[in-house]
C-alpha positions as CSV (number, residue, x, y, z in Angstrom):
1,M,60.7,-76.3,-9.7
2,T,57.8,-77.9,-7.9
3,I,54.4,-79.3,-9.1
4,L,52.6,-76.3,-7.6
5,N,54.5,-73.9,-10.0
6,N,53.5,-76.0,-13.1
7,T,49.8,-74.9,-13.4
8,P,48.1,-74.8,-16.7
9,S,47.5,-71.4,-18.3
10,Y,43.9,-72.2,-19.2
11,S,40.8,-72.2,-16.9
12,V,37.8,-74.5,-16.8
13,A,35.5,-71.6,-16.0
14,P,35.1,-70.1,-19.5
15,T,34.2,-73.6,-20.9
16,T,31.6,-74.0,-18.1
17,V,30.2,-70.5,-18.7
18,R,29.9,-71.2,-22.5
19,G,28.2,-74.5,-21.8
20,T,25.8,-72.8,-19.4
21,L,25.0,-70.0,-21.9
22,R,24.5,-72.5,-24.7
23,F,22.1,-74.5,-22.5
24,L,20.2,-71.3,-21.5
25,L,19.9,-70.1,-25.1
26,R,18.6,-73.5,-26.3
27,S,16.1,-73.5,-23.5
28,L,15.0,-70.0,-24.4
29,A,14.7,-70.9,-28.1
30,R,12.7,-74.0,-27.2
31,L,10.4,-71.9,-25.0
32,I,9.8,-69.2,-27.8
33,N,9.3,-72.0,-30.3
34,T,6.6,-73.6,-28.1
35,W,4.9,-70.3,-27.6
36,I,4.8,-69.5,-31.3
37,A,3.5,-73.0,-32.1
38,R,0.7,-72.5,-29.6
39,V,-0.3,-69.2,-31.0
40,I,-0.3,-70.6,-34.6
41,A,-2.3,-73.7,-33.4
42,H,-4.9,-71.4,-31.7
43,R,-5.2,-69.2,-34.8
44,E,-5.6,-72.3,-37.0
45,Y,-8.3,-73.6,-34.6
46,Q,-10.2,-70.3,-34.8
47,A,-10.0,-70.2,-38.6
48,N,-11.2,-73.8,-38.9
49,L,-14.1,-73.0,-36.5
50,I,-15.2,-70.1,-38.6
51,I,-15.0,-72.2,-41.8
52,L,-17.0,-75.1,-40.3
53,R,-19.6,-72.7,-38.8
54,S,-20.2,-71.1,-42.2
55,L,-21.0,-74.5,-43.8
56,S,-24.6,-75.6,-44.2
57,D,-26.1,-78.6,-42.4
58,K,-26.0,-80.6,-45.6
59,E,-22.3,-79.8,-46.2
60,L,-21.5,-80.8,-42.6
61,R,-23.4,-84.1,-43.1
62,D,-21.3,-84.7,-46.2
63,I,-18.1,-84.6,-44.2
64,G,-19.6,-86.6,-41.3
65,L,-20.3,-83.8,-38.8
66,A,-23.3,-82.4,-37.1
67,R,-23.4,-78.8,-36.1
68,S,-23.2,-79.8,-32.4
69,E,-20.0,-81.8,-33.1
70,I,-17.9,-79.0,-34.6
71,G,-15.9,-78.3,-31.4
72,E,-15.4,-81.9,-30.6
73,G,-14.3,-82.7,-34.1
74,L,-11.7,-80.0,-34.1
75,A,-10.4,-81.0,-30.6
76,E,-10.0,-84.6,-31.8
77,A,-8.2,-83.5,-35.0
78,A,-5.9,-81.3,-32.9
79,K,-5.1,-84.2,-30.6
80,F,-4.3,-86.5,-33.5
81,R,-2.1,-83.8,-35.1
82,N,-0.2,-83.3,-31.8
83,Q,0.4,-87.0,-31.5
84,R,1.7,-87.2,-35.1
85,Q,4.0,-84.3,-34.6
86,K,5.4,-85.8,-31.4
87,S,6.0,-89.2,-33.1
88,E,7.8,-87.4,-36.0
89,Q,10.2,-85.6,-33.5
90,V,11.5,-88.9,-32.1
């Protein structure tokens, strides 16, 4: 018997295919998760905008905003929340 006849009965290909599929599924799940998070963040932004626009000028002054700063204030809050979420992931 020679070395050529003594080949293993298993193949590396199924392991590689499984690893590739696992990678693709994780990437797809991450992509879907990111998309859903963006939709939720956008809806939250819209809801907050509606709430802030319904407040009177006096109520806005009480929380430290002027009517012209509503969009900027929400953008700043969103940026802060995004940074906090990224730091929690690490």
